[in-house]
N, CA and C atoms as an extended XYZ file, in Angstrom:
309
Properties=species:S:1:pos:R:3:atomname:S:1:resname:S:1:resid:I:1 pbc="F F F"
N       105.921      109.495      115.167 N   UNK     1
C       105.698      108.866      113.885 CA  UNK     1
C       106.565      109.584      112.857 C   UNK     1
N       107.349      108.839      112.144 N   UNK     2
C       108.232      109.459      111.163 CA  UNK     2
C       107.589      109.458      109.776 C   UNK     2
N       108.303      110.030      108.821 N   UNK     3
C       107.757      110.192      107.475 CA  UNK     3
C       107.516      108.849      106.783 C   UNK     3
N       108.356      107.872      107.056 N   UNK     4
C       108.181      106.559      106.419 CA  UNK     4
C       106.871      105.910      106.865 C   UNK     4
N       106.534      106.046      108.149 N   UNK     5
C       105.272      105.488      108.629 CA  UNK     5
C       104.087      106.214      108.014 C   UNK     5
N       104.204      107.520      107.860 N   UNK     6
C       103.115      108.290      107.248 CA  UNK     6
C       102.880      107.876      105.808 C   UNK     6
N       103.943      107.713      105.063 N   UNK     7
C       103.825      107.304      103.665 CA  UNK     7
C       103.263      105.890      103.563 C   UNK     7
N       103.728      105.000      104.427 N   UNK     8
C       103.214      103.633      104.448 CA  UNK     8
C       101.729      103.603      104.785 C   UNK     8
N       101.332      104.395      105.762 N   UNK     9
C        99.931      104.465      106.154 CA  UNK     9
C        99.077      105.023      105.029 C   UNK     9
N        99.559      106.051      104.362 N   UNK    10
C        98.843      106.660      103.245 CA  UNK    10
C        98.619      105.638      102.126 C   UNK    10
N        99.675      104.935      101.726 N   UNK    11
C        99.536      103.961      100.642 CA  UNK    11
C        98.729      102.737      101.057 C   UNK    11
N        98.819      102.333      102.324 N   UNK    12
C        98.020      101.209      102.796 CA  UNK    12
C        96.534      101.508      102.668 C   UNK    12
N        96.119      102.666      103.150 N   UNK    13
C        94.702      102.999      103.071 CA  UNK    13
C        94.282      103.332      101.644 C   UNK    13
N        95.178      103.868      100.834 N   UNK    14
C        94.848      104.114       99.432 CA  UNK    14
C        94.605      102.796       98.693 C   UNK    14
N        95.463      101.806       98.926 N   UNK    15
C        95.259      100.500       98.297 CA  UNK    15
C        93.993       99.825       98.805 C   UNK    15
N        93.688      100.018      100.087 N   UNK    16
C        92.449       99.443      100.615 CA  UNK    16
C        91.217      100.110      100.008 C   UNK    16
N        91.298      101.413       99.743 N   UNK    17
C        90.178      102.091       99.087 CA  UNK    17
C        89.994      101.561       97.674 C   UNK    17
N        91.083      101.405       96.954 N   UNK    18
C        90.981      100.849       95.601 CA  UNK    18
C        90.431       99.433       95.626 C   UNK    18
N        90.853       98.640       96.594 N   UNK    19
C        90.352       97.277       96.759 CA  UNK    19
C        88.866       97.297       97.102 C   UNK    19
N        88.473       98.221       97.974 N   UNK    20
C        87.075       98.335       98.386 CA  UNK    20
C        86.186       98.745       97.214 C   UNK    20
N        86.602       99.770       96.482 N   UNK    21
C        85.777      100.294       95.391 CA  UNK    21
C        85.771       99.357       94.194 C   UNK    21
N        86.919       98.765       93.881 N   UNK    22
C        87.014       97.964       92.678 CA  UNK    22
C        86.614       96.515       92.822 C   UNK    22
N        86.737       95.937       94.002 N   UNK    23
C        86.524       94.497       94.130 CA  UNK    23
C        85.456       94.144       95.160 C   UNK    23
N        85.590       94.629       96.369 N   UNK    24
C        84.724       94.205       97.470 CA  UNK    24
C        83.295       94.691       97.281 C   UNK    24
N        83.115       95.820       96.601 N   UNK    25
C        81.764       96.368       96.453 CA  UNK    25
C        80.861       95.485       95.595 C   UNK    25
N        81.419       94.544       94.876 N   UNK    26
C        80.617       93.652       94.035 CA  UNK    26
C        80.131       92.405       94.773 C   UNK    26
N        80.587       92.200       95.986 N   UNK    27
C        80.202       91.030       96.766 CA  UNK    27
C        79.511       91.474       98.041 C   UNK    27
N        78.560       90.679       98.484 N   UNK    28
C        77.892       90.985       99.743 CA  UNK    28
C        77.784       89.719      100.577 C   UNK    28
N        77.889       89.884      101.869 N   UNK    29
C        77.719       88.799      102.824 CA  UNK    29
C        76.423       89.048      103.578 C   UNK    29
N        75.409       88.246      103.303 N   UNK    30
C        74.091       88.371      103.925 CA  UNK    30
C        73.506       89.761      103.705 C   UNK    30
N        73.706       90.329      102.525 N   UNK    31
C        73.178       91.640      102.201 CA  UNK    31
C        74.002       92.801      102.715 C   UNK    31
N        75.183       92.533      103.212 N   UNK    32
C        76.046       93.550      103.793 CA  UNK    32
C        77.368       93.564      103.034 C   UNK    32
N        77.832       94.739      102.636 N   UNK    33
C        79.127       94.861      101.965 CA  UNK    33
C        80.156       95.256      103.012 C   UNK    33
N        81.151       94.408      103.277 N   UNK    34
C        82.134       94.731      104.322 CA  UNK    34
C        82.986       95.938      103.938 C   UNK    34
N        83.289       96.752      104.917 N   UNK    35
C        84.107       97.939      104.717 CA  UNK    35
C        85.544       97.597      105.118 C   UNK    35
N        86.391       97.366      104.137 N   UNK    36
C        87.760       96.934      104.420 CA  UNK    36
C        88.573       98.023      105.098 C   UNK    36
N        88.262       99.282      104.849 N   UNK    37
C        88.996      100.375      105.482 CA  UNK    37
C        88.672      100.427      106.965 C   UNK    37
N        87.412      100.272      107.310 N   UNK    38
C        87.010      100.283      108.712 CA  UNK    38
C        87.602       99.093      109.461 C   UNK    38
N        87.611       97.944      108.847 N   UNK    39
C        88.195       96.755      109.470 CA  UNK    39
C        89.696       96.952      109.701 C   UNK    39
N        90.394       97.498      108.708 N   UNK    40
C        91.829       97.749      108.857 CA  UNK    40
C        92.099       98.778      109.935 C   UNK    40
N        91.254       99.804      110.038 N   UNK    41
C        91.464      100.819      111.064 CA  UNK    41
C        91.212      100.263      112.462 C   UNK    41
N        90.202       99.433      112.619 N   UNK    42
C        89.947       98.807      113.929 CA  UNK    42
C        91.130       97.942      114.334 C   UNK    42
N        91.685       97.185      113.404 N   UNK    43
C        92.871       96.384      113.708 CA  UNK    43
C        94.062       97.272      114.056 C   UNK    43
N        94.181       98.402      113.402 N   UNK    44
C        95.258       99.343      113.700 CA  UNK    44
C        95.136       99.886      115.118 C   UNK    44
N        93.925      100.179      115.558 N   UNK    45
C        93.706      100.689      116.910 CA  UNK    45
C        93.970       99.599      117.945 C   UNK    45
N        93.531       98.388      117.667 N   UNK    46
C        93.712       97.297      118.628 CA  UNK    46
C        95.185       96.986      118.836 C   UNK    46
N        95.969       96.989      117.767 N   UNK    47
C        97.392       96.678      117.876 CA  UNK    47
C        98.258       97.925      117.920 C   UNK    47
N        97.731       99.013      118.482 N   UNK    48
C        98.452      100.275      118.491 CA  UNK    48
C        99.695      100.242      119.366 C   UNK    48
N        99.750       99.406      120.357 N   UNK    49
C       100.938       99.373      121.205 CA  UNK    49
C       102.179       98.959      120.414 C   UNK    49
N       101.976       98.186      119.371 N   UNK    50
C       103.106       97.787      118.533 CA  UNK    50
C       103.321       98.747      117.369 C   UNK    50
N       102.244       99.377      116.889 N   UNK    51
C       102.308      100.308      115.758 CA  UNK    51
C       101.606      101.598      116.165 C   UNK    51
N       102.313      102.553      116.759 N   UNK    52
C       101.637      103.718      117.363 CA  UNK    52
C       101.281      104.820      116.375 C   UNK    52
N       100.347      104.582      115.476 N   UNK    53
C        99.908      105.650      114.593 CA  UNK    53
C        98.427      105.562      114.250 C   UNK    53
N        97.593      105.229      115.212 N   UNK    54
C        96.167      105.132      114.925 CA  UNK    54
C        95.507      106.507      114.859 C   UNK    54
N        96.077      107.519      115.526 N   UNK    55
C        95.497      108.857      115.468 CA  UNK    55
C        95.645      109.436      114.067 C   UNK    55
N        96.823      109.310      113.491 N   UNK    56
C        97.027      109.769      112.111 CA  UNK    56
C        96.266      108.877      111.135 C   UNK    56
N        96.114      107.626      111.480 N   UNK    57
C        95.352      106.711      110.635 CA  UNK    57
C        93.894      107.114      110.515 C   UNK    57
N        93.345      107.736      111.571 N   UNK    58
C        91.966      108.209      111.510 CA  UNK    58
C        91.815      109.299      110.461 C   UNK    58
N        92.793      110.180      110.384 N   UNK    59
C        92.714      111.245      109.392 CA  UNK    59
C        92.881      110.712      107.970 C   UNK    59
N        93.831      109.813      107.786 N   UNK    60
C        94.075      109.274      106.447 CA  UNK    60
C        92.904      108.403      105.994 C   UNK    60
N        92.478      107.477      106.845 N   UNK    61
C        91.373      106.584      106.478 CA  UNK    61
C        90.077      107.364      106.316 C   UNK    61
N        89.823      108.324      107.198 N   UNK    62
C        88.614      109.137      107.075 CA  UNK    62
C        88.619      109.984      105.826 C   UNK    62
N        89.777      110.510      105.457 N   UNK    63
C        89.886      111.297      104.237 CA  UNK    63
C        89.542      110.453      103.017 C   UNK    63
N        90.100      109.244      102.949 N   UNK    64
C        89.806      108.384      101.805 CA  UNK    64
C        88.355      107.897      101.818 C   UNK    64
N        87.804      107.628      102.987 N   UNK    65
C        86.386      107.248      103.049 CA  UNK    65
C        85.496      108.383      102.568 C   UNK    65
N        85.847      109.614      102.927 N   UNK    66
C        85.046      110.762      102.502 CA  UNK    66
C        85.194      111.048      101.015 C   UNK    66
N        86.367      110.806      100.465 N   UNK    67
C        86.556      111.046       99.035 CA  UNK    67
C        85.667      110.159       98.175 C   UNK    67
N        85.479      108.921       98.607 N   UNK    68
C        84.723      107.963       97.819 CA  UNK    68
C        83.306      107.744       98.353 C   UNK    68
N        82.793      108.691       99.125 N   UNK    69
C        81.422      108.568       99.619 CA  UNK    69
C        80.637      109.828       99.268 C   UNK    69
N        79.381      109.817       99.590 N   UNK    70
C        78.526      110.955       99.300 CA  UNK    70
C        78.376      111.873      100.507 C   UNK    70
N        79.064      111.565      101.604 N   UNK    71
C        78.972      112.372      102.814 CA  UNK    71
C        79.806      113.642      102.682 C   UNK    71
N        79.627      114.533      103.636 N   UNK    72
C        80.446      115.731      103.695 CA  UNK    72
C        81.878      115.363      104.055 C   UNK    72
N        82.804      116.182      103.610 N   UNK    73
C        84.213      115.939      103.912 CA  UNK    73
C        84.458      116.180      105.398 C   UNK    73
N        84.946      115.192      106.091 N   UNK    74
C        85.249      115.309      107.506 CA  UNK    74
C        84.371      114.458      108.396 C   UNK    74
N        83.261      113.971      107.893 N   UNK    75
C        82.348      113.156      108.703 CA  UNK    75
C        83.030      111.850      109.122 C   UNK    75
N        83.697      111.201      108.196 N   UNK    76
C        84.352      109.930      108.513 CA  UNK    76
C        85.544      110.124      109.435 C   UNK    76
N        86.235      111.241      109.322 N   UNK    77
C        87.360      111.513      110.221 CA  UNK    77
C        86.858      111.624      111.656 C   UNK    77
N        85.782      112.355      111.850 N   UNK    78
C        85.212      112.504      113.197 CA  UNK    78
C        84.702      111.156      113.704 C   UNK    78
N        84.060      110.365      112.813 N   UNK    79
C        83.563      109.054      113.205 CA  UNK    79
C        84.709      108.125      113.629 C   UNK    79
N        85.812      108.140      112.874 N   UNK    80
C        86.933      107.265      113.215 CA  UNK    80
C        87.660      107.726      114.476 C   UNK    80
N        87.737      109.028      114.714 N   UNK    81
C        88.326      109.511      115.967 CA  UNK    81
C        87.466      109.116      117.165 C   UNK    81
N        86.138      109.192      117.016 N   UNK    82
C        85.244      108.746      118.091 CA  UNK    82
C        85.352      107.240      118.296 C   UNK    82
N        85.464      106.496      117.210 N   UNK    83
C        85.643      105.044      117.308 CA  UNK    83
C        86.947      104.698      118.024 C   UNK    83
N        88.003      105.446      117.725 N   UNK    84
C        89.295      105.231      118.395 CA  UNK    84
C        89.154      105.458      119.893 C   UNK    84
N        88.478      106.540      120.284 N   UNK    85
C        88.296      106.836      121.704 CA  UNK    85
C        87.478      105.749      122.394 C   UNK    85
N        86.402      105.302      121.754 N   UNK    86
C        85.574      104.247      122.344 CA  UNK    86
C        86.320      102.920      122.455 C   UNK    86
N        87.082      102.577      121.414 N   UNK    87
C        87.854      101.330      121.472 CA  UNK    87
C        88.929      101.380      122.543 C   UNK    87
N        89.589      102.532      122.684 N   UNK    88
C        90.623      102.654      123.718 CA  UNK    88
C        90.015      102.558      125.109 C   UNK    88
N        88.850      103.183      125.327 N   UNK    89
C        88.184      103.071      126.626 CA  UNK    89
C        87.753      101.639      126.899 C   UNK    89
N        87.183      100.982      125.904 N   UNK    90
C        86.748       99.605      126.087 CA  UNK    90
C        87.932       98.686      126.353 C   UNK    90
N        89.027       98.907      125.646 N   UNK    91
C        90.196       98.053      125.862 CA  UNK    91
C        90.840       98.326      127.221 C   UNK    91
N        90.782       99.554      127.676 N   UNK    92
C        91.390       99.892      128.956 CA  UNK    92
C        90.623       99.304      130.127 C   UNK    92
N        89.285       99.323      130.050 N   UNK    93
C        88.484       98.897      131.194 CA  UNK    93
C        87.929       97.483      131.096 C   UNK    93
N        87.764       96.946      129.891 N   UNK    94
C        87.065       95.675      129.765 CA  UNK    94
C        87.863       94.549      129.125 C   UNK    94
N        89.010       94.856      128.548 N   UNK    95
C        89.784       93.840      127.845 CA  UNK    95
C        91.108       93.664      128.551 C   UNK    95
N        91.455       92.425      128.795 N   UNK    96
C        92.743       92.121      129.402 CA  UNK    96
C        93.599       91.417      128.350 C   UNK    96
N        94.644       92.121      127.903 N   UNK    97
C        95.507       91.578      126.873 CA  UNK    97
C        96.590       90.695      127.492 C   UNK    97
N        97.071       89.714      126.764 N   UNK    98
C        98.169       88.909      127.264 CA  UNK    98
C        99.439       89.760      127.430 C   UNK    98
N       100.389       89.249      128.181 N   UNK    99
C       101.618       89.996      128.443 CA  UNK    99
C       102.401       90.309      127.170 C   UNK    99
N       102.191       89.526      126.141 N   UNK   100
C       102.899       89.745      124.874 CA  UNK   100
C       102.533       91.077      124.237 C   UNK   100
N       101.277       91.515      124.392 N   UNK   101
C       100.819       92.742      123.745 CA  UNK   101
C       100.877       93.961      124.657 C   UNK   101
N       101.208       93.799      125.923 N   UNK   102
C       101.262       94.941      126.830 CA  UNK   102
C       102.607       95.637      126.706 C   UNK   102
N       102.603       96.928      127.039 N   UNK   103
C       103.840       97.718      126.978 CA  UNK   103
C       104.743       97.449      128.137 C   UNK   103
């Protein structure tokens, strides 16, 4: 991963945090407020074969989630790293991707 990808990832999650805090938090779907950062990170992990930076994305997204939450610093990073591991295991053993998305 080069510096341009790191900067892009940083600004992507920063804009998503601003979008989450400023706009999405005022709306709820069936009593649930969607977490745009978590959704973006899950999509990043699923399409990692094309964009290989989900490990660094866990640190960036977790850092921003922790900054704007009441949890201890680092809880979201550990949660996103565990989510990455679980998604990779599930995709490896239970999901069959089309040839277009395989390496």
